[in-house]
Structures are given as C-alpha cells and as structure tokens.
N, C-alpha and C positions, 0 to 999 in steps of 0.2 A: 558350770556354764550358765550364764545369765539367761533370764527369760527372753530378753530381746534377741540374744544370739540364737537361741533355739528357734524363736519365731522366724528369724531371718533365714535360717537353714531350711526350715519347712517351706517357706515361701519360695526360696530358690529351687528346692527340689520339685515343688509343685509346678513352677514355671518350666523347668526342664522337662517334666513329664508331659505338660500340655504341648510344648514345642515338639517333643518326640512323637506324640500321638498325631499332631497336626501334620508333621512331616510324613508319617506313614500313610495317613489318609490321603494327603495330596499326591504322594508318590503313586499309590495304587490307583487313584482316580485318573491321573495322567497316563499311567501305564495302560490301564484298561481302555481308555479312550484312544490311545495310540494304536494298540493292537487291533481294536475294532475297525479302525479306518485302514490300517495296513492290510487286514484281511479282505476288506472291500476292494482295494487295489489289486490284490492277488486274484480275487474272484473275477474281476473284469479282465485281467490279463489271461486268465485260464479259459475264457469263453471260446467255444469251438468255432463260432462264426462271429466276425466283426468285434472281436476284442481288440485291445491295444495293438498287438502286432499285425493282426489280420487286416485291419482297416488300411494301414499304410501299405501293406503288400498288394492289396487290390489296386491301389493307385499305381504302384510300381509295375504291376502286370500290364496295365494299359499304356503307360508312358515310358517305361524303362528308366525311371528316375522317381524320386520322392517329391512331394509338393514343396514349393518354396514357402508356403504358409498354410494355415488351417483353412483359410477361405478357398484356396485352390483345391484343397482336399474335399471340403464340404460341397463345393459347386459341382464336382464331378458326380457325386452320389445324391444330390439334392432331390432328384425325381424318383429315386428308388423307394419302394414301399418299406424297406427295412431301415431306411436311413435314420429316422428319428430315434428309433430304439438303439441303433448303433451309436448315435451321437451321445446318448446318455452315458456310455462307458467312458467318454472323454471328460466327464465331470470329475473334478478333484475333490475327494471326500475330505481332505485336509484344509481346503481353501475357506477362509473366513468370509470371503465374498461370493461363495458358491460358484467360483470360476472353473474354467476348464483346466486340464493339465496344460502346461506350457509346452507347445510344440516348437522345437528348434531344428531347422534344417542344417545338415552337416554336408559341407561341400568338399570336393576333391580339389586340391591346389593345382593339379595337373590340367584339369579341363573346366573347372568352375561349374561342374554339374552337381546337383544335389544327389549324392550317392548314399546318404545316410540320414538319420534323424535321431533326436533325443526327445523323450517325454519326461518333463520334470514336474514333480508335485511340490506344493508349498511346504509340506512336511509339518513337523510338530509345533511350529509357531504360527502356522496358518497363512504365511505369506512367502512369496518368492524373494529370496535374498541373493541368488546367484547373479553376479555381474557378468554379462555376456558382451562380447565384442559385436560389431555390426555384422560380421560374417564369421561363422564358426566352421573351421576345417577339422579334419580328423586329427591333425596335430594339435589343434586347440583343445580338443576334448581332454587330452591327457593332462592339461594344466588346471582343469576345473575340479572343484572339490564338492563332494556331496556327502550326505549322511551315510550312504551305502556305496557300493561299487558294483558295476556290471561290465562284463566283457562285451564287446560288440557282437551281436547275434550273427552267426554265420549260417543259420538255418531258421526256418519258420517254426520255432518251438515255443512252448508256453513257459514263461518265466516262473521260477520257483524262488521266491524272495526269502532271505534269511534276515528279517528285520527284528531287532530287539530294542526295547525302550531303554534309553540311557538318560538319567536325570542330568548328568554332567553335560551331555550334548544338548539336552533341552535348554539348559541355562547358558552354556558357553560355547557349544560346538557348532559345526556346520549342520544346518537343519533341513535343507532341501533334499528330497528323495529323487533318485534317478530311477524312473519307472521303466523306461525302455531305451535301448541304444542299438540301432540296427545298421548294418552295412549291406546295402542292396547288392553290390557286386559280389560280395562274399557269399550271400545267400543264393544268388543266381548260379555261380560257379559250383557251389555245393550241390544244388539241385541237378545241374547238368552232369556232374561226375557220376551219378547213379545210372545214367543212360548213355552208354558209349556204343556207337555203331560204325560199321563201314558204310559207305554211301549206298551200296546195294541192300544191306540189311535195314538201313533206315527207310529206304524207298518201300521195301516190302511191308515194314511195320506201319508206315503212314498210309500207304495205299489200301491196305487190307482193313485197318481198324478205323480209318476216317478221323484221325486226330485233326483238330483245328488249331491247337496250340500245344507246343511241347518244348521244354528246355532240355537240351541234349548235347552230347559231344560226338564229333565225327573224327574218325581216324582214317588217314589215307595219304596218297601222294599228291603233292601240289602240281596241278596242271597249268595254272596260270596265276600271275600276281598282277593286280591293277593298283590304281591309286587308293581305292577304298574297298576292293574286293579280293578275295582269294578263292580259287576254284580247286576243290579237292576231288580226286577221282580214285576209283579202284578198277578202272578200265571197263566197267559195265555201267555204272551210274556216276553222275557228277553232283556235287553240292556246291552251290554258289554262296559263299559266305560274305555278306556285307559287314565289314568290320566296325566294331564299336568306336565311335569318334573319341571316346574318352581314354583310349589306350593306343599307344603306338604298337606296330607289329613289324617283325623282321622275319620273313620267311622267303625261301627261294624255291624256284621251280625244281621239280623232281625230289624235293625234300619230303620225308615222311613227317607228318605233323598231326597234332590233335587240337581241334578247335571247338570251343563251346559256343553254342548259338541258340537262338530262339526261333522255332518254327511257327509260322503264323498262316497256315493254310495256303501255302504257295508251293505247288509242285507241278511238273509236267511229265506224266508217265510215258508219253510218246517219245520224248527225247531222253528220258531217264534222268531228269534234272530236279533237284530240290533246292529251295531258296531259304537261307537262314539269315536272320537279322541280329544286330547287336553282338557280333561275334568277337571272341577273345581267344587268342592263342594260349594254350596251357601246356604244361609239361606232360610228356607222354610217360 
C-alpha cells in the first residue's frame, strides 16, 4: 500500500473519529438540556398550589368554565398576593423568547362553552410549531400531534411525564410538548361521584358543617321538572337542581335519578330545600 493511500486512510479514520466524538458530545448536550427543562415543567406541574392544573381549576371553580384566553385567566387573579409567583409557573422553559406556555381553550361543539384547555410548550426546538384552527374542540385535539401524549385529565391530579430525548424527533419529528389537557366536566363529575347523598342526608351535612361550596351528587325521586330545573325529593327534603346549560336532560316526574351539582351556600332549613347549580344527570 502506498504512502498516499495510508495517509488517506488515516485522514478518513481521523475524520470519522472527530465526527463520532462531535455527535456524542452534541447528543449528550442536547439530551441533558432537554431533561433539565423537562424536569422544570414536571416540577411546575407538581406544585401543590397554583401549578399548571391548579391555576385553571381555580378559574373553573368560580365560573364553571375555563378562560377563553390567558388575559381572562390573569385578570381574575391579578389582585391576589400569590398571583405573580403563580404566573411564573406559566413560563415555558423551552421557549427561546422566554415566553409563556401556550394556553389553548378547548370548546364543546354542543354548547360552544370552554370546557377544557391545552397547555403547549415550545419543546426541543424552542418554538411553537403546532398549527391550530381558530377554534379547538375536543374532537380537534385528537387530530393534533405532539412530541408526547396525554389523556384528558378527569381529576385534579399532578401529571407524571414520561419524556425521553430523541435525536430523531429533535431533527425530524414533532417537537411541541403537551403539558396539560384538562376536561372540566369530567373533573367535576368525578369529584361529585365521591359524595353521593339523599336530599335529607345532604341537608344534614351542609347544615351541620357549614359548607359554602361542595361538588356532590343527589339521589332521589323527581318531584317536578321545569324548563331548566329538576326538583329531587325523599319526602323529607327537596333539592332544586338548576341544570347545566351545556347538556340536555331527560327526566320524568316520579323517576328515581342521580344528579351531580354544585352547592354554593344556598339552602333553606325551614322548608328543607337545598339549591344546586350546574347540574348534570348521571347514571345511577
């Protein structure tokens, strides 16, 4: 083998070695950077108070819907002493512009009410790439593609992300991260399913303990059906259920039903009447 051939082989091998080392260094740098920011997102999601899920649920508790935009969310809490610290959790650690997580309201096609929301991070390339329509419905979410996947939350639980760095996705794949996907009605119904009472048992609980707000379910016989109300009775107490405008209801007088609703400090012990708002008929 000639000297020139040997020299060419050495040069080629050296170049391959340099490229391999460069690839390994770049890979681990990108991976470590990704994991660090992913851990920050997980930490903000795991905050006991005013993390990603909790901030939206506070708005939902007041309005029985999610905000149509972040301005509406921030305006509600702007005067609260904890607001500025809570707002910091909305910062996107992946964003090159130090921007917030992208808040996307998710609407019900049935009633055009914002019953859910998405929080999207710029992901490993530092910018939002997801193309969103003017209005996102629950059906729309199924067509969107993200680096990861999340089922819609049916309870107010802290997310546990399983995010792993992929160089292939970094170069060619879908890069935006789905940080949160909440379904407010599902969370409400899930909360109410743990507290099921007859009208009399609910009256005793509320009157004795002084609740000002409670998501619960009531079982009993239908006493009266109006255009937007259903009255449930157990022949001792009555519960007047103002039905949620986002769902149709079909109940008949004297039928045994179970209805989830939101108690907001409205009861009359003298007449044995409790008033619930945002009520939805559920399976018994």
